[in-house]
MARTI-721372 format. One record per atom (N, C-alpha, C): x, y, z. Coordinates in steps of 0.2 Angstrom, whole numbers, plus 5000, padded with zeros to 4 digits. Example, Ala and Ser with C-alpha at 12.3 -4.5 7.8 and 13.67 -1.06 7.14 Angstrom:
! MARTI-721372
506649725039 506249785039 506649845039 506449895035 506849955036 506450005039 
***
This chain:
! MARTI-721372
542754655251 543254655257 543154585261 543654555262 543654495266 543354505273 542854465275 542554475282 542654415286 542554425293 542654365298 542154315296 541554335294 540954285292 541254235287 541554265282 541754225276 542254175279 542754195283 543154145286 542854095290 542354115294 541954065298 541654015294 541354035288 540953985284 541453945280 542053965278 542553925275 542753865280 542853885286 543153835291 542553785292 541953805293 541453755294 541353705288 541453735282 541353695275 541953645276 542553665278 543153625278 543053565283 542653575288 542553525293 541953475291 541453505287 540953465285 541053435278 541453465274 541553445267 540953435264 540453485265 539853475262 539553545262 539253575257 538853635257 538253625261 537953575260 537253555264 537453555272 537953515273 538153505280 538353575284 538653615280 538853675283 538253725284 537853725279 537253765279 536753745285 536753675287 536353655292 536653675299 537353665299 537653685305 537653765307 537653805301 537653875302 536953905302 536453855301 535753875301 535553925296 535853915290 535753965284 535553925278 535453955273 535253915267 535853895263 535853835259 536453815255 536653875250 536153905247 536353965242 536754015246 536654025252 536954075256 537754055258 537853985259 538453965260 538853965253 538553945248 538953955241 539054025240 538654065241 538754135239 539354165244 539354145250 539954165254 540654145252 540654075250 541254045247 541454085240 540954095236 541154125230 541354195231 541054235236 541354305237 542054305240 542154255244 542854245247 543354225242 543154185237 543654165232 543754225227 543254265226 543454325222 543854375226 543854375232 544254425236 544954405236 545054335237 545754315237 546054295230 545654285225 545854275218 546054205216 545854155221 546054085219 545454045221 545453985218 544953935220 545053905226 544653905231 544753875237 544453805238 543853785235 543553725235 543353695228 543353635228 543253605222 542753545223 542353535218 541853475218 542153415218 541953365222 542253295222 541653255223 541353225217 540753185218 540153225220 539853195225 539253235228 539453285234 540153285235 540353325240 540853375237 541253405242 541753455240 542453435243 542953465241 543653455245 543953525244 544453535249 544853595248 545353595243 545553645240 546053645235 546653665240 547253655238 547853665242 547853745244 547653785240 547553855242 547053865248 546553825247 545953825252 546253805259 546553745258 546853715265 547353765268 547753805264 548153845267 547753905271 547253935267 546853985270 546453965276 546253895276 545853875282 546353875288 546953845287 547453845293 547553915296 547653965292 547654035294 547054065297 546454045294 545854065296 545654045303 545853975305 545753945311 546153985317 546754005315 547154035320 546954105321 546754145316 546454205316 545754205320 545354165319 544754155323 544854145330 545354095331 545454085338 545754145342 546254185339 546454245341 545954295343 545554305338 544954345339 544554325345 544354265345 543954245351 544354255358 544954245358 545354265364 545354335365 545454375360 545454445361 544754475364 544154445361 543554465363 543454445371 543654385372 543554355379 543954405384 544554415382 544954455387 544654525387 544454555382 544154625382 543554625386 543054575386 542454575390 542654565397 543154515398 543354505405 543654575408 544054605405 544354665407 543754725409 543254725404 542754765406 542354755412 542254685413 541954665419 542354685425 543054675425 543454695430 543454765432 543454805427 543354875427 542754905431 542254865430 541554895432 541354855439 541654805441 541454765446 541654805453 541254785458 541454825465 542154815467 542454865470 543154855472 543154805478 543554765478 543654715483 544154735488 543954755494 544354785499 544554735505 545154735507 545254705513 545554745518 545454735525 545654775530 545854735536 546354755540 546454725547 545854755551 545854715557 545254725562 545354795564 546054815566 546154885569 545954935564 546054925558 545954985553 545254985550 544854935551 544254935548 543754975551 543554965558 543054995561 543055065562 543655095564 543755165566 544055205560 544355175555 544655205549 544255195543 544155135541 543955125534 543155125533 542755095538 542055095538 541755165537 541955215542 541655285541 541855315534 542455305532 542655325526 542255305520 542155235520 541755205515 541055235515 540755245521 540055275521 540055335518 540555375519 540555445515 540655435508 541055395505 541155385498 540555355495 540255305499 539655275496 539055325494 539055385497 538555435496 538755485490 539355475488 539555515482 539155495476 539155535471 538955525464 539455525459 539555475455 539155405455 539355365462 538955335465 539055295471 539655235469 540055225474 540555175473 540355115476 540455055473 540254995475 540854955477 540754915483 541354885485 541154825490 541554775491 541554725496 542054735501 541954705507 542454715512 542654655516 543254635516 543454575520 543854595526 543754585532 544054605538 544454535541 545054545541 545454485544 546154515547 546554465549 547154485552 547654505546 548154535548 548654565544 548954505539 549154445541 549454395537 548954375532 548254365534 547754345529 547654395524 547654465526 547554515521 548054515516 548654515518 549254515513 549154455508 548954395511 548854335507 548354345502 547754375504 547254385499 547454435493 547854485495 548054535490 548554505485 548954465488 549454425483 549154375479 548554345481 548254295477 547654325473 547654395472 547154425468 546454415470 546354405477 545654395479 545354455482 545754505483 545554575484 545954625480 545754685479 546054735475 546454785479 546254805485 546554855489 546554825496 547154845500 547154825507 547354875511 547054885517 547254935522 547554895528 548154915530 548454885535 549054925537 549454905542 550154935543 550554915537 551254945537 551654935531 551654865528 551654865522 551654795518 552254755519 552254695519 552954655519 553354665513 553954665513 554454685508 554454625503 554254565505 554254505501 553754505495 553254545496 552754545491 552854595485 552454585480 552554635474 551954685476 552054725481 551554775483 551754845482 551254895482 551454965482 550955005486 551255045491 550855085495 550555145491 549955155491 549655215487 549555275491 549355265498 549155315502 549355295509 549455345514 549555325521 549155375525 549055345531 548655385536 549055375543 549055435547 549455425553 549055375558 549455345562 549255295567 549755285572 549555275578 549955265584 549655205588 550055165590 549755115595 549955135602 549455135607 549655155613 549455105618 549755105624 549655055629 549155075634 548655035635 548155065640 547955005645 547655035650 547354985655 546855015659 546454985664 545955015668 546355055673 546155115675 546455155680 546655115686 547255125688 547455085694 547655015694 547554985688 547654915687 548354895685 548754945682 549354925680 549854985681 550454965683 550955015684 551555005679 551755065676 552255055671 552855015673 553055015679 553654985682 553554915683 552954885682 552754815684 552454785678 552654805672 552354775666 552454705665 553054685667 553254615666 552854565671 552454595675 552154555680 551354555679 551154595674 550454595672 550254555666 549654535665 549454505659 549354555653 549654535647 549654575641 549054535637 548554575635 548054555631 548254565624 548354505620 548654505614 548254475608 548354495602 547954465596 548354405594 548054365590 548354305587 548954315583 549454275582 549954275577 549754295570 550054345567 549854365560 549454435560 549254455566 548854515566 549354575567 549154635564 549654695565 549654715572 549154705576 549154725583 549654685587 549654615585 550154575588 550854585586 550954605580 551654625578 551854685582 551454735583 551554795587 551754775594 551354735597 551454715604 552154675605 552354635600 552954605600 553554655600 553454705596 553954755595 554054795601 553454815604 553554855611 553854815616 553654745617 553954705622 554754695621 554954695615 555654685613 555954745615 555654805613 556054865615 556054875622 555554855626 555654865633 556054805637 556254755633 556654705635 556254665641 555654645640 555254615645 554954555642 554754505646 554354455645 553754455650 553154435648 552554445652 552054385651 551654365655 551054325653 550654355648 550354315644 549954345639 549254305639 548754335636 548054305635 547854325628 547854275623 547654285616 546954295616 546754345613 546054365611 545954385604 545554355600 545554365593 545154425590 545054475594 544654535593 544854595596 545054645593 545254715596 544654735601 544054735599 543554755603 543454725609 543554655609 543554615615 544154625619 544754635616 545354655620 545254725624 544954775621 544754835624 544254825630 543754785629 543254775634 543654735640 544054695638 544454655644 544854705647 545254745644 545654795647 545254845652 544654865650 544254905654 543954865660 543954805659 543754765665 544254745670 544854765668 545454755673 545854685672 545654655666 545954595665 546754595663 546954655660 547654655659 547754725655 548354725652 548554785648 548554775641 548354825637 548254815630 548554865626 548854845620 549154895615 548654895609 548354955608 547854965603 547955035600 547655035593 547755105590 547455155594 547755215594 547555265599 546855295597 546655295590 545955315588 545455275591 545555205593 545055165595 544855175602 545355205606 545255215613 545055285615 544955325611 544855395613 544255405617 543755375616 543155385620 543255345627 543555295627 543655255633 544155295638 544655325635 545055365639 544755435641 544255455637 543955525639 543455505645 543155455645 542755435651 543055395657 543755395656 544155365661 544055285662 543755255657 543755185657 544455155656 544855185653 545555165652 545955225653 546655215654 547155265654 547755245651 548155295648 548755275645 549255255650 549655205648 550155175652 550855195649 551155245652 551755275648 552355225649 552655215643 553255175642 553755215638 554355185638 554855215633 554755195626 554355145625 554255115618 553555135615 553155175619 552555195616 552455275617 552055305613 551655275608 552155245602 551855195599 552255165593 551955185587 552355225583 552055255577 552055195571 551455185569 551455135563 550855155559 550955195554 550455225549 550055165546 549455185544 549055135540 549255155533 549255095529 549455105522 548855075517 548755105512 548255085507 548655055502 548654985500 549054955496 548754915491 549054915485 548854875479 549454835476 549254795472 549754755469 550154795464 550854785464 551254835460 551254815452 551054755451 551054725444 550454735439 549954775442 549354785437 549054845439 548754875434 548354945435 547754935439 547554995442 546954995445 546354995441 545754965443 545154965439 544855035440 544355055436 544055115436 543755135443 543455085446 543155095452 543655105458 544255065457 544755065462 545055135462 545155155456 545455225454 545055275458 544455275457 543955325460 543955315468 544055255470 544055245477 544655275480 545255265477 545855295480 545855365479 545555395474 545555465473 545155495479 544555465480 544155485486 544455485492 544855435494 545155425500 545655475501 545955495496 546555545496 546355615496 545655625496 545455695496 545655745501 545855715507 546055755513 545555755518 544955725517 544455735522 544555675528 544955625526 544955565531 545655555533 546155605532 546755595534 547255565530 547055535524 547555495520 547955545516 548555535514 548955565510 549255525504 549255545498 549555495493 550255495494 550555435492 551255425492 551455445485 552155445484 552355465477 552155415472 552155345474 551855295469 551155305468 550755325474 550055335473 549855395468 550255445469 550155505464 550255485457 550855445456 550955425449 550455385446 550155335451 549655295448 549055335446 548855375450 548155415449 548255455443 548955485442 549055525436 549055485429 549355425430 549455385424 548955345422 548555315427 547955275425 547355305426 547155335420 546455365420 546055325416 
***
């Protein structure tokens, strides 16, 4: 039966035009090279090489087979490389991305629980604003993203959702609902999900107000507790502060603003084994996530 090794020997012989040269390059004996050629010729039923003085040359049939052999070996090499690469992707840690608002109070406790399962899940986590997270997912630098609803311009699919509301808060006595246009709004930088929510609330209330940009939700909350201004934050993040009256809800017609968290993947490629396990774990019901129709189909079809 014709073997890959025989084709490899033939190609080396064709390049060296010498049994001795081919043997030295393959680090085998000359008789071994001759035996491989003879076996290949018996298999195909034609002469492939002919003596030419002290060297050898390919017959027309041999030249034809060498051309095909080179293509086959190149294709085999590509197949092996892609197979090994895919195996590495399947087994590598899941690369997660999350917005600041979703990371500390939603994703980190969830990951701590999943990390204790058997077999343990391995992952990396990048925390950034909404715009950067979607850029990382689009550029294949992360595998899954947790943020508010993904933009419609990207090839993304929401696999699971979790309830989330943005609420307006301030230090007790520091802000009145009827004077929101006169107080400072503590806002995130452009590109963050919290900033997008604030812009929407202000538009719904039809107000403009002075703003102070702070690039951290935690610092925004601390600033609001200090009386520096009013802040729009995920309700979950201010539960403790409102319980101890460090903050109070400021009622408006535009809040609470319902903006569920979405666990998102690229729509054009399957989940890795690790990512599949992580999505399954997140959608177990213990952490408030529910699979979307697309997420249910992904988990059912990609096993």
